[in-house]
Structures are given as C-alpha cells and as structure tokens.
N, C-alpha and C positions, 0 to 999 in steps of 0.2 A: 645216179642222176636224180635231181630233186623233182618235185611235182611240177614246178613251173617249166622245167626243161622237157619233161615228158609231154606236157601239153603242147609245147612248141614242136616237138618231134612229130606228134600226131598231126598237127596243122600242116607242116611242110610235106608230110607224106600225102595228105589229101591234095595239096597243090599240084603235085607231080604224079599222082596216082601210083604211089610206090608203097611197098611194104615197110613196116617199121625197121626191119632188118636192113633195108637199103638206105636208111636215113640215120646214119651214125653222126652224132654231133660232137664236134671238138671245140671246147671253149677256147677262144683266142684272146679275149680282152674284156676287161671291165674299165669303167672310167669313174670320174668323181661323182657321177649321178647314180641312179638305180638301174641304169641300162647294163645289159650283158650282151656279149657278142659271141656267136658260134660260127664255125665253118662246117659246111656240108659239102660233100662231093657227090654229085649226081652219078648214076650208073655209067654214064659215058665219060666220067672223069672231070666234068666241068665243076669248078668250085663256086660256091656261093657263100655269102655271109648272111647270117640271120641275126637281126636285132630283136632283143627281148626288152621291151620298155613297159613295165607294168603300168597300166593306165591309171591306177590309183595314185601313182607317184610321178608319172611322166606323161606329158601330152605330146604325142608324136605327129600331130597334124602339121605343125610348123616344119618339122624335118621333111615330111613328104611334100608339102607345098613348095618349099625352097628347092629341094632336090629337082623337082620337075621344072620349076621356073628357071633355075640357073642352068640346067642342062639344055633347055630350049633356047637359052641365050648364048649357047656355045661355050659355056664354062666347063672345066673338067671336074665334074661331080659324078658319083657312081649312079648307074641306072637302077631303078626300082623294078622288081619283077612281080611282087605280090605284096599287098598291104591289107592288114586287118587291124584298124585302129581300135576297135572295141576290145580285141584281145591284147593289143600292144605288140603285134608281131609284124616285122617287115623283112622281106627277102631282097637282098641287095647284091649288086655286082661286086665280086671279090677283087679288090685292088692289090691283094698280096700282103706281105708283111714288111716291105721295105719302106722305112719312114725317114724323112729328111734328117732327123736328129742323129741317125746312125751314120751320117756322112760328114760329120764335123770333127774328124780326128786330127786333121792338119789345118794349118792356116790357109793354105791354098784351096783345099776342098771347101772349107767354111766360106770363104769369099765367093766361090763359084755358086754354091747353093743358096746363099743369102741373096745374091744378085738375081738368081732365078726366082726366088720367092718374092722379091720386090717387083719383078716383072709380072708375076702372076697377080700380085696385089693390084697393080695398075689395071690389069684386065678386069678384075672383079669390080673395081671402082668405076670403070667405064661401061661395063656391060651388064652387071647384075641389076635386075629390076628391083626397085626399092619402094615403090609407091605402096605396095600391100604390106610392107614390113611394119612391125610396131615401131613407134618413135622412141628414140633414145632421149627422153625428155628430162626435165629437171627433177621430177619425182623419182625416176629410175636412177638417175645419177646420184641423187641424195641417198636412196636406199643402199646403193652399192658402197658409197663412202661410209655410211653409218655402220657397216659391218666391222670396220676397223676399231672404233671405240667400244662397240658392243662385245665383239668376240676376242679381239686381241688385247685390248686394254683392260676391260672390266672382267671378262670371264677367265682369261688366261693369266694375266699379270696382276690383276686387282690394283691397278693404278688409274687415276683420273686422266681425262684428256686435258691438254694444256689450255690456258685461257684463250689462246689465239686459234684454237681449233675451229670455232664457228666461222671466223673470217676466212681461214684457208678453205674450208668447205665451200663457202659461197664463191670464192675466187675460182676454184677449180670447176665448179658447175658453170659459171659464167663463161669461162674459157671454152668449155666444150660446146656450149650453145651458140657461141659466136662464130663457129667454123662452118664451112660448106658442108652440106649433109648429103651423104651417099649411103649405099649398102655397106654395113659393117658386119663382118663375120663374127667378131667379138672374142674369138680365141684363135686368131691367125698366128699360129705358133709352130715351131719345127716338129712338134709331136702330132700335129693335125694336118700335116702335109705329107701325103703318101708319094712314093717314087715308083713310077711304072714306065718302062721303056724310056728311061732317062728324063722323064718329064714329071712335073708335080701335079698332084690331084688333091682336091679339097675334100675334107671330111669334117664331121662334128660342127656343122653349120646351123644347127637347129635353133640357136639363140640369136640369129642374125637380126639386126635392127636397122632402121634408118637413122644415121647419126653422124658424128664428127669425122671429118676426113682423116685426122691423124691417129685415130684410135688403133686401127689394125697395124699401122706402121710401128707404134710403140709396143703393141702386142708381140710383134716379131722381134724388134730390136732389143726390147727389154723383157725377153721371155725367159724360159727355164734353163736355157743351155749356153748362154754366152753373156759375159760382162765386157762390153766393148770399151775401148779407150775413148777419151773425149775426142781425139782426132778422128777416129773411125766413125763415131756417132755423127760428128759434124759433116763428114763426107757423105754418109748415107742420107742424112737429112737434106743436105744441099742438093744432091742428085734428085731425090724425090721431089723437092720443091721446084727445081727447074723443069722436070718432066711434067709435073702437074700444071705448071703455068703454060707449058707448050701445048698440052692437049685440052686445056680449058677447065680442068678440075679446080684450079685456082685462078683468080683474076690476074691479069698481066702486071698490075701494080702491087701485087702481094710482096711485102718486104721480107727479105730473108731472115733478118734478125727477129722480127716479130713472129715469123713462122717457127723459128727455132724455139722460142719461148712457148709457143702454143704446143709444140711437140713435147717439150719437157714437162709442162704442166699436165698434159694428158697422161704422160708417163707416171707422174706423181699420183694422179687419180687412180690409175690402174694398179700401181704398186700397193697403195693403201687398200684398195678393194681386195687384191689377191691375198695380202696378209690376213685380212679379216676372213676371207673364204677358207684359207688353209687352216686357220685356227678353228673355224666352225667344223670343217671336215674332221679334224683331229678330236675335238671335244664332243661334238654332238653325234657325229656319224661313226665314231670309233675307227678312224683311219689315221693312226698316229704317224704314219710315214710322211704325212704332209708337214709335220712339225719340222722335219729335217730340211725343208725347203725355205723356211723362214729367213735364214741369214742371206740367201741369195737375193730375195726380193727386198730385204732391208738394204742391201748394197745398191739395188736399182733405185730405191727411194732416196737414198743419200746422194746418188749421182744426179738425180733429177732436181732435188732441192738445191744442190750446189750450183746448178745452172740458172737458178731463179733467185737473184740477189734480194728481191722483195720478201722472200720467205726465209731469211736468215734466222729469225727468232725460232721458227718451227724447226729448222735444221738443228739449232743449238739444243732444243728440247730432245730431239731424236738422239743426239749424240751424248747428252749428259744424263738423261732420265730413261728414255725408252730402251736404248741399246743395253745399258747395264742391267735393267730389269729383265730383258729378254735373255741376256747372257746367263743370269742366275737361274732362270726357269729352265733353260736348256741344260745347264749343268745338273740341276735337280733331277731332270728326266734322263740323264745319261746320254744326251745327244751331242755328238761331236760337232764342233763349230770352230770358227776362227774369229770370234767377236771380242775376245779379251783385249786384243790390241786396240780395237776401236773404243772399247769401254774405259781404257786407262786414261 
C-alpha cells in the first residue's frame, strides 16, 4: 500500500472510529484522471467506495456539489457519507461493479439498455439543476477542439492541420452555442452508467456544465462501445427529437432535419476532442492503452462528417491524409487496427 492509500486508510478509520485492521482497502478502479477508487467493507458488511482525488491535481468541490444537488433533485447519483476536500477524500455509496457496458453482448440487450440510458438522459435534462454549473462557452469549446491539432496532429503524427480547420472549428462552436442549454454530464457513456436493481445510476459527473442539448446524446450514441448504423442513429435521434419537443426541451417548431445536423456536428466536435484527449493521455500521461481506441473514434468522426455535406473537404482530408498517417503510426507502435482498408 502506498503512502497516499495509507493516509486514506487512517482517514476512514477515524470517520467510523475503527482500527486500521478493520479498514482493509481494495482498489477497484482508476480513471483517466488522477483519481483512484477503493472499496471498504465496514464491520457489519456494508460496502463503501472511497475516492482519492489528490487536491494538487483534482478539485473535488464540483463532484461534491453536483452529487448533493442532483440527488436532491431526485436523480440516481450515489450518496456521500464523508467529505474532506483539503485531503481529497470522499466516502461514497457503493453502487457495485455492474456497469452498463457489460450488458451489450447481444443486439436485443443493447437496444434495451440504450433505451433505458436515453430515458435517464431525459430525466437529467429535465430535472438536474444547471444554474450553478460552469457554462460550456466558446472558450471551453475552443480549448477542447484545439486538443486535436495539438496532441493528435502535431505531437503524435507531426502533420499540419488542413487549411479549412479554422472554418470547421468556428462552425462547430457556433453549432453548440445555438442550441438550448441544459445540464450536461459531459461523459454520459455506457462506462459511466452503473446498473443496480435493474436501473441505471450516474457516476463521474464532476465535469458537468450548462451547455448544448445534444452533447450528452452524442456522448452516449457515439461513445466507446458501439458504432451504430445510419438507420439506427436516425431512429435514436428522431425519437429524442420528438420527446424533447413534447416536454419542452425543444421548441415545437424545431425542424427534424436541422436537429439531425446539430446532433452530428456536436458528434464531430466530441470525436475531435476525444481523439485529442486520448493522444494526450498516451503521450503526456503514459497511458498507451488509449492509443488503441483512436480507430473507434476516427470511425465516429467519419460517420459524423459524412452526415454533414458542407464538411466534405474536411472529410476528404481525414480520409486521404489523416487516416493514412494514423495508420502508419499505429503500425509503428505495433497496435492492431483495421484502418488499412480506409487508407487505401
């Protein structure tokens, strides 16, 4: 056990007036940040999760505030039992180990769970307080998009951005800012939806913002675990559009074709951001496993651009320049992929 874990163990022992011998920690998860998670079983068998978020690297105030606000609003988020922001420790309700992405083995299961996830997303958008959340403004959108040329193009592939990159960047920012603004989880993904008692629970919501209506929708539909056909994407988007009109999240005059393009443009923004983030995680944070996920999000990017005829030039650059360069780099690193067909 490292020094940080020992400090956490002493902290939780004080919270429950227990001996260190009664506070055995089992590491259960890490994530893309500096946070670590441990499971503790209290003497009566009750499980708890302990979050260790070193304050020099992570600000847990937003996690604590959102957890309390969203739980008070009736949303399924874990209860907090003890909080020490100065130390970076939080004692959290244990939701177990069953995650939505573990239920996607068959087409039937996948359809059922994605429908449940979309229903939960609708609840979040209707019920989650958003006034106190940071705004997903043009500066934040720009910083996210700039991760792609900085980390993916310059640092990984050593190729320049195409001449039409500034225009695409501005178009994607304008698209996001033009949408209705609600609470945005920002990583509403099958990996961040826990299953307990056959229902979905939210985790990893500390980066939530007040932002565009379509962001969490594309976070789910163009996430890590599924590449949907055009027909299935259209069906999901159309259902979401109709329900959002019915409950007032979208105006009644919202046009289905315009909304589809807003969704796909938001998906392009997120795919570019994720490609940049995964390259940064691999190159800066020494987490090379994220390099293996680049082809999946490249496919998402291509699907989104294909649905936006105005971005045909950028799609052509992706197919003739970016994809072959990424293919060569993955080959050099010995990472299996299926990009050669696309690069030919």
